[in-house]
N, C-alpha and C positions, 0 to 999 in steps of 0.2 A: 504494500499499499504507500511506502514512503516515495516508491517511484510511479505511482500511478496519478495521472493527470487530474482526476478527481479530487485529490487532497491538495492541490495547488491554490494559489491565490485567485486565480480566475474565477474558479467555480465558488469560492469564496466570496468574491465581488458579486457572484451573479444572484448569490443569495441575499445578500446586504440590499439590493436593489430590486429582487424580485424578478429578474432577467433570465431568460433562455441563454445558452451559450454553445459556443463552437470553438474549438481550438485545432489548428492545423499547425504543425509542427514538424521541425527536422533537426536532429541531432547534431551540433557544431556548426549550425549556420551562422553566418555574419552577413552584414549588409554591403561590404565591399569585397571580402574574402572570408572564407570558412577557416575553423579551426585546422590546426595540424592533424594529418592523416584521417581526414574526413572527406567529405565530397567536393568538386569544385563549383557548384552551382551557388551563387549568394541570394540573398532575399531580394535584391532589387531585380533579379530575374525571374526567380521562382515564384513572386508576388503575383504576376500577371497570369500563372497558368491555373488551368482547372484542375489539371493532373500533375502531380509535383515531379515525376520523371518525364513528362512529354511537354515539348514546347507548344504544342498544339492538343487540344483546343484551347482558346484563351478564356478565361473566366470572364462570365457575363455579369458585370458590375450593376446591371440595372436589376438583375433577378433579387436582389435583396438589399435594400437601403438602411445602414445605420445611422445612428445619433451622433457618435463621438467614434474618435480612432485614437488609441494608445500606442506609442511604438517604445517598445524597451530593446535595444538593439546597439551592438557594437562590442561587448565584450568579448567575443570570439575573434574579433577583427585586430583587438589590443592585447589582448591576455591570452589567446588561444595557442600558445606554444610557438608563436614566432613572433619576430620584433614587430611593434605597431608599425600599420603602413603609413606611408606620408601623409600628412593632414590634407593636403590638396587632394589624394585620391580618395582618402575616406570622405571628405565633406562632398566631392563630386558625386561617389554613390549614393551617399544620405540624400543629396538633392534629388537624384533621380527617383529614388523611392517615394520620397515625399510630392513630387510631381505625380507619380504615379496614382499614388493616394488621392491626391487632389482632384486629378482626373475623372477617378472614379467614383469619388466621395464628394461631390462639388459643396456640398452645405454642411458637413460635419467636422466640426471643430477637431483639431489634431494636437495631442498630447504627447511630445517627446520626452522621453526620461533617461537619464543617466545614473548610472550607480554611482552612490557615496563610498567613502572609504571603508566603511564597516561592510559592505553587502555585495560587493563584487565577487563572483563566486569562483576564487581562488585564494591561496591561503594569505594572511594577513600582509606579510612583507610585499607579496605582488600587488595585492589590492592598494596599498598606499601608494605603490609606484604607478600603477596603471589607472586607477580611477580617475585621478586629473587629467590625466592624457585624453580619456575617454570623454569627460565632461567638456573639457575644451573643445575637442573634436565635433561632439554633437551641438553644443551651442553655437559653434560658428555655423554648423549647416542650418540651425534654425533660424538664426539672426539674418543668415543670407535668404532663407525661403521667406521670412516674413516681409520681404520687400517686394515679393510678386506674388504672394497669395492673395487671391482676389476676393477672399471674405474676410481677411485680416484676423484670422482665428487659429494661429499655430503657436502653442505655448510650450516653454521648457522648465522641466522641473528635475532636481537632483533628489535622486530616492535616497534617503537616510532615516532607516529604522533607529528610534533613539537607543533601545534596549539591545539590538542585535549582537550578540557575541560568537567569538570563534574558539572553540569549536562546538559550543553548546547548541547553535541555531544552524548548524550545517551538517551534511550527511555525505551521500556517495559522490565521490569525486568534488567534494567541496562546495557541493550544491546546497541549497537551502533545504532542511528539514521542514517537517509539518508546522513547528512553532515560528519557524522563519517565515513560511510563507503567509502565516497570519498578521506577522508584524508588515509584511510587504502589502498585504490585502488592506490593513488600518490605515497604512499612508496612502495608498491609491483611492480608497474609498472617501477620505477627506478632499483630495484633489477632484474628484469626480462631482462632490457635494459643491465645491466652490466653483467650478468652471462651467458645470451644467445646473447647478441649483436643484440637484435631485434629493428627493427625500428617501430615507431609508423604509425598508419594509419593517413594520412596527415588531414582528416576530423576530427579526434577525438584524437588530441593532449593532452588533459586533461581528466581525468576521470569525467564522468558526469552520473547521472541517466536517464533512460527512463523518458520521459515527462508524458506519462502514461502505467500503467501495460499492458504488450501483453497478448493477450488472449491465454493463454498455460499453461498447467497442468503441474507443476514441477514433478508430478509424471511419466509423460510419456517422460520426457527430454532425459533420457538416450537412448531412443528407436528412438529418431528423430536426431541422429549424422549425421552430413554431412559428406562430404569425407575430407575436409581440408580448413582452420585450425581447430581445435577442442580444448576445454578446458574441462576438466573433474574434478568436485568438489565434495568430499565427505565431507559431514560438518555436524556438529550438527543440524544448521537450520541457515540459512543466517543471521536473526537478533538475535540468540544466541552467534555465534561468539566465543565459546570455542574451538571449532575445524574446522577448515577448511583445507582441504587436496585437494590440486589443482593440476590437472595434464594438462597442455597445450600443444596444439599441433599447431606448428607454420606454416604458409604458407609460401611456397617458391614462392614467387612472379612470378620469371622468370621460373620457371619450366615446364610451358606450352606454 
């Protein structure tokens, strides 16, 4: 269960805001390049695909329209076993992804998140070294994109769970454990409240994992989307947490 997507912060967020969720993920993925020893296709290319291993067909963005997009991306680029790429190369790739997001999601706010020093999913000495690099790269890309964003709704946020400690809140391959994911969900829930002015489900005010894993195959989650609300997440793997690309669709409580 420690390595199942359903125990991760995306599903905790979905319960806090009473939202359906879908997670798309690939281990080791980056925005400009992927982690050492993984695959060659970064998210800037994979994001446009309907099938992860095939360039065709392209995903039909009109088939489902989210309300907000959250991108947590870049850990594998800067701390995936290779020296960080040149800043200009990373920023160019991040901008490519943001433009693809905006083209497909013309009215959704975009929240771009970079890891703080205590939560990048590597040992502390590496986190202290690489998280400032990641923050600088992502902030530069966001600042550049804000100049061209037609709806002026792209935000930058540094993820810094106050109580997260190593190794207490980390697990397999230095990725967050259940308690670590709760801390991340708590931070992002506050961001969504601030940016989207959403209200929490009275039954789930605080992010909590499921007591038992649901009997559902994460590979089929995308086909099980419900009408509203909905959360879509593109991720390296919920418990590798070097990329989380989150799209949430908010339920209008009084729309029916």
